[in-house]
mmCIF file of the N, C-alpha and C atoms, coordinates in Angstrom:
data_MODEL
# 
_entry.id   MODEL 
# 
loop_
_atom_site.group_PDB 
_atom_site.id 
_atom_site.type_symbol 
_atom_site.label_atom_id 
_atom_site.label_alt_id 
_atom_site.label_comp_id 
_atom_site.label_asym_id 
_atom_site.label_entity_id 
_atom_site.label_seq_id 
_atom_site.pdbx_PDB_ins_code 
_atom_site.Cartn_x 
_atom_site.Cartn_y 
_atom_site.Cartn_z 
_atom_site.occupancy 
_atom_site.B_iso_or_equiv 
_atom_site.pdbx_formal_charge 
_atom_site.auth_seq_id 
_atom_site.auth_comp_id 
_atom_site.auth_asym_id 
_atom_site.auth_atom_id 
_atom_site.pdbx_PDB_model_num 
ATOM 1   N N  . UNK A 1 1  ? 123.362 83.145  91.504 1.00 0.00 ? 1  UNK A N  1 
ATOM 2   C CA . UNK A 1 1  ? 122.278 84.128  91.083 1.00 0.00 ? 1  UNK A CA 1 
ATOM 3   C C  . UNK A 1 1  ? 120.798 84.239  91.568 1.00 0.00 ? 1  UNK A C  1 
ATOM 4   N N  . UNK A 1 2  ? 120.187 85.516  91.643 1.00 0.00 ? 2  UNK A N  1 
ATOM 5   C CA . UNK A 1 2  ? 118.872 85.316  92.061 1.00 0.00 ? 2  UNK A CA 1 
ATOM 6   C C  . UNK A 1 2  ? 117.856 84.968  91.260 1.00 0.00 ? 2  UNK A C  1 
ATOM 7   N N  . UNK A 1 3  ? 116.968 84.285  91.723 1.00 0.00 ? 3  UNK A N  1 
ATOM 8   C CA . UNK A 1 3  ? 115.962 83.759  90.935 1.00 0.00 ? 3  UNK A CA 1 
ATOM 9   C C  . UNK A 1 3  ? 114.953 84.470  90.649 1.00 0.00 ? 3  UNK A C  1 
ATOM 10  N N  . UNK A 1 4  ? 114.315 84.608  89.664 1.00 0.00 ? 4  UNK A N  1 
ATOM 11  C CA . UNK A 1 4  ? 113.001 85.720  89.155 1.00 0.00 ? 4  UNK A CA 1 
ATOM 12  C C  . UNK A 1 4  ? 111.971 85.209  90.056 1.00 0.00 ? 4  UNK A C  1 
ATOM 13  N N  . UNK A 1 5  ? 111.119 85.954  89.815 1.00 0.00 ? 5  UNK A N  1 
ATOM 14  C CA . UNK A 1 5  ? 109.609 85.937  90.847 1.00 0.00 ? 5  UNK A CA 1 
ATOM 15  C C  . UNK A 1 5  ? 108.839 84.355  90.289 1.00 0.00 ? 5  UNK A C  1 
ATOM 16  N N  . UNK A 1 6  ? 109.242 84.228  88.888 1.00 0.00 ? 6  UNK A N  1 
ATOM 17  C CA . UNK A 1 6  ? 108.298 83.218  88.033 1.00 0.00 ? 6  UNK A CA 1 
ATOM 18  C C  . UNK A 1 6  ? 106.824 83.142  87.779 1.00 0.00 ? 6  UNK A C  1 
ATOM 19  N N  . UNK A 1 7  ? 106.312 82.534  88.592 1.00 0.00 ? 7  UNK A N  1 
ATOM 20  C CA . UNK A 1 7  ? 104.797 82.434  88.186 1.00 0.00 ? 7  UNK A CA 1 
ATOM 21  C C  . UNK A 1 7  ? 103.986 83.975  88.445 1.00 0.00 ? 7  UNK A C  1 
ATOM 22  N N  . UNK A 1 8  ? 104.433 84.191  89.478 1.00 0.00 ? 8  UNK A N  1 
ATOM 23  C CA . UNK A 1 8  ? 103.659 85.595  89.913 1.00 0.00 ? 8  UNK A CA 1 
ATOM 24  C C  . UNK A 1 8  ? 103.887 86.847  88.963 1.00 0.00 ? 8  UNK A C  1 
ATOM 25  N N  . UNK A 1 9  ? 102.812 87.410  88.442 1.00 0.00 ? 9  UNK A N  1 
ATOM 26  C CA . UNK A 1 9  ? 103.012 88.461  87.699 1.00 0.00 ? 9  UNK A CA 1 
ATOM 27  C C  . UNK A 1 9  ? 102.086 89.692  87.861 1.00 0.00 ? 9  UNK A C  1 
ATOM 28  N N  . UNK A 1 10 ? 102.606 91.151  87.853 1.00 0.00 ? 10 UNK A N  1 
ATOM 29  C CA . UNK A 1 10 ? 101.701 92.041  88.301 1.00 0.00 ? 10 UNK A CA 1 
ATOM 30  C C  . UNK A 1 10 ? 100.553 92.497  87.185 1.00 0.00 ? 10 UNK A C  1 
ATOM 31  N N  . UNK A 1 11 ? 99.458  92.917  87.670 1.00 0.00 ? 11 UNK A N  1 
ATOM 32  C CA . UNK A 1 11 ? 98.335  93.127  86.640 1.00 0.00 ? 11 UNK A CA 1 
ATOM 33  C C  . UNK A 1 11 ? 97.879  94.425  87.055 1.00 0.00 ? 11 UNK A C  1 
ATOM 34  N N  . UNK A 1 12 ? 97.119  94.822  86.172 1.00 0.00 ? 12 UNK A N  1 
ATOM 35  C CA . UNK A 1 12 ? 96.269  96.275  86.670 1.00 0.00 ? 12 UNK A CA 1 
ATOM 36  C C  . UNK A 1 12 ? 94.905  96.093  86.372 1.00 0.00 ? 12 UNK A C  1 
ATOM 37  N N  . UNK A 1 13 ? 93.732  96.333  87.185 1.00 0.00 ? 13 UNK A N  1 
ATOM 38  C CA . UNK A 1 13 ? 92.644  96.300  87.286 1.00 0.00 ? 13 UNK A CA 1 
ATOM 39  C C  . UNK A 1 13 ? 92.006  97.570  87.098 1.00 0.00 ? 13 UNK A C  1 
ATOM 40  N N  . UNK A 1 14 ? 91.178  97.672  85.792 1.00 0.00 ? 14 UNK A N  1 
ATOM 41  C CA . UNK A 1 14 ? 90.220  99.214  85.685 1.00 0.00 ? 14 UNK A CA 1 
ATOM 42  C C  . UNK A 1 14 ? 88.867  98.964  85.879 1.00 0.00 ? 14 UNK A C  1 
ATOM 43  N N  . UNK A 1 15 ? 88.257  99.694  86.096 1.00 0.00 ? 15 UNK A N  1 
ATOM 44  C CA . UNK A 1 15 ? 86.874  99.923  86.606 1.00 0.00 ? 15 UNK A CA 1 
ATOM 45  C C  . UNK A 1 15 ? 86.117  99.449  85.009 1.00 0.00 ? 15 UNK A C  1 
ATOM 46  N N  . UNK A 1 16 ? 85.520  98.680  85.083 1.00 0.00 ? 16 UNK A N  1 
ATOM 47  C CA . UNK A 1 16 ? 84.618  98.285  83.710 1.00 0.00 ? 16 UNK A CA 1 
ATOM 48  C C  . UNK A 1 16 ? 83.309  99.183  83.430 1.00 0.00 ? 16 UNK A C  1 
ATOM 49  N N  . UNK A 1 17 ? 82.802  99.735  84.612 1.00 0.00 ? 17 UNK A N  1 
ATOM 50  C CA . UNK A 1 17 ? 81.914  100.708 84.608 1.00 0.00 ? 17 UNK A CA 1 
ATOM 51  C C  . UNK A 1 17 ? 81.927  102.377 83.925 1.00 0.00 ? 17 UNK A C  1 
ATOM 52  N N  . UNK A 1 18 ? 83.448  102.794 84.402 1.00 0.00 ? 18 UNK A N  1 
ATOM 53  C CA . UNK A 1 18 ? 83.787  104.037 83.754 1.00 0.00 ? 18 UNK A CA 1 
ATOM 54  C C  . UNK A 1 18 ? 84.133  103.958 82.705 1.00 0.00 ? 18 UNK A C  1 
ATOM 55  N N  . UNK A 1 19 ? 84.847  102.526 82.043 1.00 0.00 ? 19 UNK A N  1 
ATOM 56  C CA . UNK A 1 19 ? 85.264  102.746 81.149 1.00 0.00 ? 19 UNK A CA 1 
ATOM 57  C C  . UNK A 1 19 ? 84.215  102.418 79.826 1.00 0.00 ? 19 UNK A C  1 
ATOM 58  N N  . UNK A 1 20 ? 82.915  102.081 80.054 1.00 0.00 ? 20 UNK A N  1 
ATOM 59  C CA . UNK A 1 20 ? 81.663  101.920 79.391 1.00 0.00 ? 20 UNK A CA 1 
ATOM 60  C C  . UNK A 1 20 ? 81.476  103.562 79.193 1.00 0.00 ? 20 UNK A C  1 
ATOM 61  N N  . UNK A 1 21 ? 81.397  104.264 80.188 1.00 0.00 ? 21 UNK A N  1 
ATOM 62  C CA . UNK A 1 21 ? 80.851  105.464 80.272 1.00 0.00 ? 21 UNK A CA 1 
ATOM 63  C C  . UNK A 1 21 ? 81.513  106.466 79.215 1.00 0.00 ? 21 UNK A C  1 
ATOM 64  N N  . UNK A 1 22 ? 82.780  106.648 79.287 1.00 0.00 ? 22 UNK A N  1 
ATOM 65  C CA . UNK A 1 22 ? 83.738  107.747 78.436 1.00 0.00 ? 22 UNK A CA 1 
ATOM 66  C C  . UNK A 1 22 ? 84.307  106.617 77.329 1.00 0.00 ? 22 UNK A C  1 
ATOM 67  N N  . UNK A 1 23 ? 84.280  107.142 76.240 1.00 0.00 ? 23 UNK A N  1 
ATOM 68  C CA . UNK A 1 23 ? 85.122  106.453 74.991 1.00 0.00 ? 23 UNK A CA 1 
ATOM 69  C C  . UNK A 1 23 ? 86.238  106.911 75.003 1.00 0.00 ? 23 UNK A C  1 
ATOM 70  N N  . UNK A 1 24 ? 86.756  108.276 74.850 1.00 0.00 ? 24 UNK A N  1 
ATOM 71  C CA . UNK A 1 24 ? 87.847  108.891 74.657 1.00 0.00 ? 24 UNK A CA 1 
ATOM 72  C C  . UNK A 1 24 ? 88.281  109.236 76.124 1.00 0.00 ? 24 UNK A C  1 
ATOM 73  N N  . UNK A 1 25 ? 89.076  108.856 76.955 1.00 0.00 ? 25 UNK A N  1 
ATOM 74  C CA . UNK A 1 25 ? 89.253  108.896 78.620 1.00 0.00 ? 25 UNK A CA 1 
ATOM 75  C C  . UNK A 1 25 ? 90.041  110.140 78.672 1.00 0.00 ? 25 UNK A C  1 
ATOM 76  N N  . UNK A 1 26 ? 91.130  110.242 77.693 1.00 0.00 ? 26 UNK A N  1 
ATOM 77  C CA . UNK A 1 26 ? 91.844  111.602 77.644 1.00 0.00 ? 26 UNK A CA 1 
ATOM 78  C C  . UNK A 1 26 ? 91.127  112.837 77.835 1.00 0.00 ? 26 UNK A C  1 
ATOM 79  N N  . UNK A 1 27 ? 90.117  112.962 76.679 1.00 0.00 ? 27 UNK A N  1 
ATOM 80  C CA . UNK A 1 27 ? 89.670  113.983 76.305 1.00 0.00 ? 27 UNK A CA 1 
ATOM 81  C C  . UNK A 1 27 ? 88.268  114.685 77.470 1.00 0.00 ? 27 UNK A C  1 
ATOM 82  N N  . UNK A 1 28 ? 87.891  113.612 78.114 1.00 0.00 ? 28 UNK A N  1 
ATOM 83  C CA . UNK A 1 28 ? 86.573  113.792 79.222 1.00 0.00 ? 28 UNK A CA 1 
ATOM 84  C C  . UNK A 1 28 ? 87.308  114.439 80.110 1.00 0.00 ? 28 UNK A C  1 
ATOM 85  N N  . UNK A 1 29 ? 88.472  114.259 80.800 1.00 0.00 ? 29 UNK A N  1 
ATOM 86  C CA . UNK A 1 29 ? 89.102  114.520 81.986 1.00 0.00 ? 29 UNK A CA 1 
ATOM 87  C C  . UNK A 1 29 ? 88.583  113.632 83.345 1.00 0.00 ? 29 UNK A C  1 
ATOM 88  N N  . UNK A 1 30 ? 87.901  112.683 83.051 1.00 0.00 ? 30 UNK A N  1 
ATOM 89  C CA . UNK A 1 30 ? 87.652  111.604 84.122 1.00 0.00 ? 30 UNK A CA 1 
ATOM 90  C C  . UNK A 1 30 ? 88.857  110.763 84.360 1.00 0.00 ? 30 UNK A C  1 
ATOM 91  N N  . UNK A 1 31 ? 89.312  110.748 85.614 1.00 0.00 ? 31 UNK A N  1 
ATOM 92  C CA . UNK A 1 31 ? 90.414  109.837 86.187 1.00 0.00 ? 31 UNK A CA 1 
ATOM 93  C C  . UNK A 1 31 ? 89.679  108.626 86.325 1.00 0.00 ? 31 UNK A C  1 
ATOM 94  N N  . UNK A 1 32 ? 90.265  107.529 85.611 1.00 0.00 ? 32 UNK A N  1 
ATOM 95  C CA . UNK A 1 32 ? 89.759  106.159 85.656 1.00 0.00 ? 32 UNK A CA 1 
ATOM 96  C C  . UNK A 1 32 ? 90.183  105.571 86.949 1.00 0.00 ? 32 UNK A C  1 
ATOM 97  N N  . UNK A 1 33 ? 89.442  104.600 87.843 1.00 0.00 ? 33 UNK A N  1 
ATOM 98  C CA . UNK A 1 33 ? 89.907  103.930 88.922 1.00 0.00 ? 33 UNK A CA 1 
ATOM 99  C C  . UNK A 1 33 ? 90.628  102.663 88.317 1.00 0.00 ? 33 UNK A C  1 
ATOM 100 N N  . UNK A 1 34 ? 91.853  102.650 89.069 1.00 0.00 ? 34 UNK A N  1 
ATOM 101 C CA . UNK A 1 34 ? 92.832  101.407 88.641 1.00 0.00 ? 34 UNK A CA 1 
ATOM 102 C C  . UNK A 1 34 ? 93.473  100.894 89.867 1.00 0.00 ? 34 UNK A C  1 
ATOM 103 N N  . UNK A 1 35 ? 93.547  99.712  90.114 1.00 0.00 ? 35 UNK A N  1 
ATOM 104 C CA . UNK A 1 35 ? 94.154  99.331  91.095 1.00 0.00 ? 35 UNK A CA 1 
ATOM 105 C C  . UNK A 1 35 ? 95.710  98.157  90.254 1.00 0.00 ? 35 UNK A C  1 
ATOM 106 N N  . UNK A 1 36 ? 96.405  98.112  91.242 1.00 0.00 ? 36 UNK A N  1 
ATOM 107 C CA . UNK A 1 36 ? 97.769  97.256  90.806 1.00 0.00 ? 36 UNK A CA 1 
ATOM 108 C C  . UNK A 1 36 ? 97.790  96.203  91.751 1.00 0.00 ? 36 UNK A C  1 
ATOM 109 N N  . UNK A 1 37 ? 97.921  94.775  91.229 1.00 0.00 ? 37 UNK A N  1 
ATOM 110 C CA . UNK A 1 37 ? 97.757  93.591  92.244 1.00 0.00 ? 37 UNK A CA 1 
ATOM 111 C C  . UNK A 1 37 ? 98.721  92.667  91.515 1.00 0.00 ? 37 UNK A C  1 
ATOM 112 N N  . UNK A 1 38 ? 98.754  91.315  92.131 1.00 0.00 ? 38 UNK A N  1 
ATOM 113 C CA . UNK A 1 38 ? 99.617  90.206  91.633 1.00 0.00 ? 38 UNK A CA 1 
ATOM 114 C C  . UNK A 1 38 ? 98.609  89.024  91.183 1.00 0.00 ? 38 UNK A C  1 
ATOM 115 N N  . UNK A 1 39 ? 98.954  88.361  90.149 1.00 0.00 ? 39 UNK A N  1 
ATOM 116 C CA . UNK A 1 39 ? 98.222  86.930  90.512 1.00 0.00 ? 39 UNK A CA 1 
ATOM 117 C C  . UNK A 1 39 ? 99.342  86.033  89.844 1.00 0.00 ? 39 UNK A C  1 
ATOM 118 N N  . UNK A 1 40 ? 98.788  84.660  90.104 1.00 0.00 ? 40 UNK A N  1 
ATOM 119 C CA . UNK A 1 40 ? 99.688  83.325  89.758 1.00 0.00 ? 40 UNK A CA 1 
ATOM 120 C C  . UNK A 1 40 ? 99.129  82.869  88.389 1.00 0.00 ? 40 UNK A C  1 
ATOM 121 N N  . UNK A 1 41 ? 100.257 83.014  87.776 1.00 0.00 ? 41 UNK A N  1 
ATOM 122 C CA . UNK A 1 41 ? 99.868  82.710  86.320 1.00 0.00 ? 41 UNK A CA 1 
ATOM 123 C C  . UNK A 1 41 ? 99.647  81.445  86.049 1.00 0.00 ? 41 UNK A C  1 
ATOM 124 N N  . UNK A 1 42 ? 99.700  80.418  86.681 1.00 0.00 ? 42 UNK A N  1 
ATOM 125 C CA . UNK A 1 42 ? 99.557  79.046  86.712 1.00 0.00 ? 42 UNK A CA 1 
ATOM 126 C C  . UNK A 1 42 ? 98.074  78.823  87.088 1.00 0.00 ? 42 UNK A C  1 
ATOM 127 N N  . UNK A 1 43 ? 97.682  79.213  88.377 1.00 0.00 ? 43 UNK A N  1 
ATOM 128 C CA . UNK A 1 43 ? 96.419  79.094  88.851 1.00 0.00 ? 43 UNK A CA 1 
ATOM 129 C C  . UNK A 1 43 ? 95.366  79.776  88.145 1.00 0.00 ? 43 UNK A C  1 
ATOM 130 N N  . UNK A 1 44 ? 95.911  80.817  87.956 1.00 0.00 ? 44 UNK A N  1 
ATOM 131 C CA . UNK A 1 44 ? 94.626  81.728  87.111 1.00 0.00 ? 44 UNK A CA 1 
ATOM 132 C C  . UNK A 1 44 ? 95.062  82.446  85.668 1.00 0.00 ? 44 UNK A C  1 
ATOM 133 N N  . UNK A 1 45 ? 95.021  81.629  84.933 1.00 0.00 ? 45 UNK A N  1 
ATOM 134 C CA . UNK A 1 45 ? 95.451  81.877  83.321 1.00 0.00 ? 45 UNK A CA 1 
ATOM 135 C C  . UNK A 1 45 ? 94.561  82.907  82.675 1.00 0.00 ? 45 UNK A C  1 
ATOM 136 N N  . UNK A 1 46 ? 93.114  82.764  82.600 1.00 0.00 ? 46 UNK A N  1 
ATOM 137 C CA . UNK A 1 46 ? 92.249  83.863  82.328 1.00 0.00 ? 46 UNK A CA 1 
ATOM 138 C C  . UNK A 1 46 ? 92.345  84.911  82.964 1.00 0.00 ? 46 UNK A C  1 
ATOM 139 N N  . UNK A 1 47 ? 91.668  85.869  82.578 1.00 0.00 ? 47 UNK A N  1 
ATOM 140 C CA . UNK A 1 47 ? 91.742  87.707  83.202 1.00 0.00 ? 47 UNK A CA 1 
ATOM 141 C C  . UNK A 1 47 ? 90.959  87.510  84.301 1.00 0.00 ? 47 UNK A C  1 
ATOM 142 N N  . UNK A 1 48 ? 91.733  88.329  85.142 1.00 0.00 ? 48 UNK A N  1 
ATOM 143 C CA . UNK A 1 48 ? 90.817  88.266  86.434 1.00 0.00 ? 48 UNK A CA 1 
ATOM 144 C C  . UNK A 1 48 ? 90.027  89.421  86.569 1.00 0.00 ? 48 UNK A C  1 
ATOM 145 N N  . UNK A 1 49 ? 89.014  89.388  87.470 1.00 0.00 ? 49 UNK A N  1 
ATOM 146 C CA . UNK A 1 49 ? 87.666  90.440  87.764 1.00 0.00 ? 49 UNK A CA 1 
ATOM 147 C C  . UNK A 1 49 ? 87.699  90.573  89.000 1.00 0.00 ? 49 UNK A C  1 
ATOM 148 N N  . UNK A 1 50 ? 87.811  91.599  89.774 1.00 0.00 ? 50 UNK A N  1 
ATOM 149 C CA . UNK A 1 50 ? 87.275  91.672  91.129 1.00 0.00 ? 50 UNK A CA 1 
ATOM 150 C C  . UNK A 1 50 ? 86.342  92.709  91.398 1.00 0.00 ? 50 UNK A C  1 
ATOM 151 N N  . UNK A 1 51 ? 85.381  92.620  92.444 1.00 0.00 ? 51 UNK A N  1 
ATOM 152 C CA . UNK A 1 51 ? 84.751  93.988  92.896 1.00 0.00 ? 51 UNK A CA 1 
ATOM 153 C C  . UNK A 1 51 ? 85.673  94.856  93.945 1.00 0.00 ? 51 UNK A C  1 
ATOM 154 N N  . UNK A 1 52 ? 85.791  95.913  93.433 1.00 0.00 ? 52 UNK A N  1 
ATOM 155 C CA . UNK A 1 52 ? 86.711  96.705  94.064 1.00 0.00 ? 52 UNK A CA 1 
ATOM 156 C C  . UNK A 1 52 ? 85.686  98.180  94.265 1.00 0.00 ? 52 UNK A C  1 
ATOM 157 N N  . UNK A 1 53 ? 86.122  99.252  95.192 1.00 0.00 ? 53 UNK A N  1 
ATOM 158 C CA . UNK A 1 53 ? 85.357  100.354 94.938 1.00 0.00 ? 53 UNK A CA 1 
ATOM 159 C C  . UNK A 1 53 ? 86.060  101.244 94.026 1.00 0.00 ? 53 UNK A C  1 
ATOM 160 N N  . UNK A 1 54 ? 85.122  102.252 93.450 1.00 0.00 ? 54 UNK A N  1 
ATOM 161 C CA . UNK A 1 54 ? 85.582  103.052 92.495 1.00 0.00 ? 54 UNK A CA 1 
ATOM 162 C C  . UNK A 1 54 ? 85.341  104.140 92.795 1.00 0.00 ? 54 UNK A C  1 
ATOM 163 N N  . UNK A 1 55 ? 86.236  105.167 93.134 1.00 0.00 ? 55 UNK A N  1 
ATOM 164 C CA . UNK A 1 55 ? 86.135  106.809 93.433 1.00 0.00 ? 55 UNK A CA 1 
ATOM 165 C C  . UNK A 1 55 ? 85.178  107.536 92.533 1.00 0.00 ? 55 UNK A C  1 
ATOM 166 N N  . UNK A 1 56 ? 85.434  107.312 91.475 1.00 0.00 ? 56 UNK A N  1 
ATOM 167 C CA . UNK A 1 56 ? 84.608  108.047 90.433 1.00 0.00 ? 56 UNK A CA 1 
ATOM 168 C C  . UNK A 1 56 ? 83.228  107.784 90.435 1.00 0.00 ? 56 UNK A C  1 
ATOM 169 N N  . UNK A 1 57 ? 82.940  106.237 90.578 1.00 0.00 ? 57 UNK A N  1 
ATOM 170 C CA . UNK A 1 57 ? 81.235  106.020 90.605 1.00 0.00 ? 57 UNK A CA 1 
ATOM 171 C C  . UNK A 1 57 ? 80.814  106.227 92.007 1.00 0.00 ? 57 UNK A C  1 
ATOM 172 N N  . UNK A 1 58 ? 81.442  105.999 93.074 1.00 0.00 ? 58 UNK A N  1 
ATOM 173 C CA . UNK A 1 58 ? 81.279  106.186 94.480 1.00 0.00 ? 58 UNK A CA 1 
ATOM 174 C C  . UNK A 1 58 ? 80.607  105.006 94.645 1.00 0.00 ? 58 UNK A C  1 
ATOM 175 N N  . UNK A 1 59 ? 81.185  103.576 94.239 1.00 0.00 ? 59 UNK A N  1 
ATOM 176 C CA . UNK A 1 59 ? 80.271  102.351 94.893 1.00 0.00 ? 59 UNK A CA 1 
ATOM 177 C C  . UNK A 1 59 ? 81.196  101.138 94.315 1.00 0.00 ? 59 UNK A C  1 
ATOM 178 N N  . UNK A 1 60 ? 81.102  99.949  94.915 1.00 0.00 ? 60 UNK A N  1 
ATOM 179 C CA . UNK A 1 60 ? 81.920  98.957  94.423 1.00 0.00 ? 60 UNK A CA 1 
ATOM 180 C C  . UNK A 1 60 ? 81.181  98.483  93.060 1.00 0.00 ? 60 UNK A C  1 
ATOM 181 N N  . UNK A 1 61 ? 82.224  98.032  91.949 1.00 0.00 ? 61 UNK A N  1 
ATOM 182 C CA . UNK A 1 61 ? 82.141  97.937  90.811 1.00 0.00 ? 61 UNK A CA 1 
ATOM 183 C C  . UNK A 1 61 ? 83.203  96.542  90.394 1.00 0.00 ? 61 UNK A C  1 
ATOM 184 N N  . UNK A 1 62 ? 82.650  96.102  89.206 1.00 0.00 ? 62 UNK A N  1 
ATOM 185 C CA . UNK A 1 62 ? 83.831  95.071  88.598 1.00 0.00 ? 62 UNK A CA 1 
ATOM 186 C C  . UNK A 1 62 ? 84.993  95.950  88.034 1.00 0.00 ? 62 UNK A C  1 
ATOM 187 N N  . UNK A 1 63 ? 86.420  95.392  88.659 1.00 0.00 ? 63 UNK A N  1 
ATOM 188 C CA . UNK A 1 63 ? 87.445  95.830  87.972 1.00 0.00 ? 63 UNK A CA 1 
ATOM 189 C C  . UNK A 1 63 ? 87.874  94.741  87.264 1.00 0.00 ? 63 UNK A C  1 
ATOM 190 N N  . UNK A 1 64 ? 88.242  94.912  85.816 1.00 0.00 ? 64 UNK A N  1 
ATOM 191 C CA . UNK A 1 64 ? 88.976  93.871  85.005 1.00 0.00 ? 64 UNK A CA 1 
ATOM 192 C C  . UNK A 1 64 ? 90.198  94.218  84.685 1.00 0.00 ? 64 UNK A C  1 
ATOM 193 N N  . UNK A 1 65 ? 90.964  92.825  84.607 1.00 0.00 ? 65 UNK A N  1 
ATOM 194 C CA . UNK A 1 65 ? 92.203  92.993  84.244 1.00 0.00 ? 65 UNK A CA 1 
ATOM 195 C C  . UNK A 1 65 ? 92.779  93.697  82.626 1.00 0.00 ? 65 UNK A C  1 
ATOM 196 N N  . UNK A 1 66 ? 93.416  94.623  82.549 1.00 0.00 ? 66 UNK A N  1 
ATOM 197 C CA . UNK A 1 66 ? 93.872  95.297  81.535 1.00 0.00 ? 66 UNK A CA 1 
ATOM 198 C C  . UNK A 1 66 ? 95.553  95.079  80.891 1.00 0.00 ? 66 UNK A C  1 
ATOM 199 N N  . UNK A 1 67 ? 95.651  95.109  79.742 1.00 0.00 ? 67 UNK A N  1 
ATOM 200 C CA . UNK A 1 67 ? 96.954  94.913  79.165 1.00 0.00 ? 67 UNK A CA 1 
ATOM 201 C C  . UNK A 1 67 ? 98.080  95.992  79.649 1.00 0.00 ? 67 UNK A C  1 
ATOM 202 N N  . UNK A 1 68 ? 99.272  95.749  80.081 1.00 0.00 ? 68 UNK A N  1 
ATOM 203 C CA . UNK A 1 68 ? 100.126 96.958  80.284 1.00 0.00 ? 68 UNK A CA 1 
ATOM 204 C C  . UNK A 1 68 ? 100.608 97.602  78.919 1.00 0.00 ? 68 UNK A C  1 
# 
């Protein structure tokens, strides 16, 4: 039988700057910047935050991990 990936888990990173600006994302029509990446569950048990480029803000901002 094939083994699962185990400790590696997929996460979604979302721009924290855009989220603060728009309370109701669906009604504003603003597309929120999101990235999909992987992290090791044992090495990084806390929420991940990375600086990524946000096409909505046109600059590098902090992207935080969100729930799926």
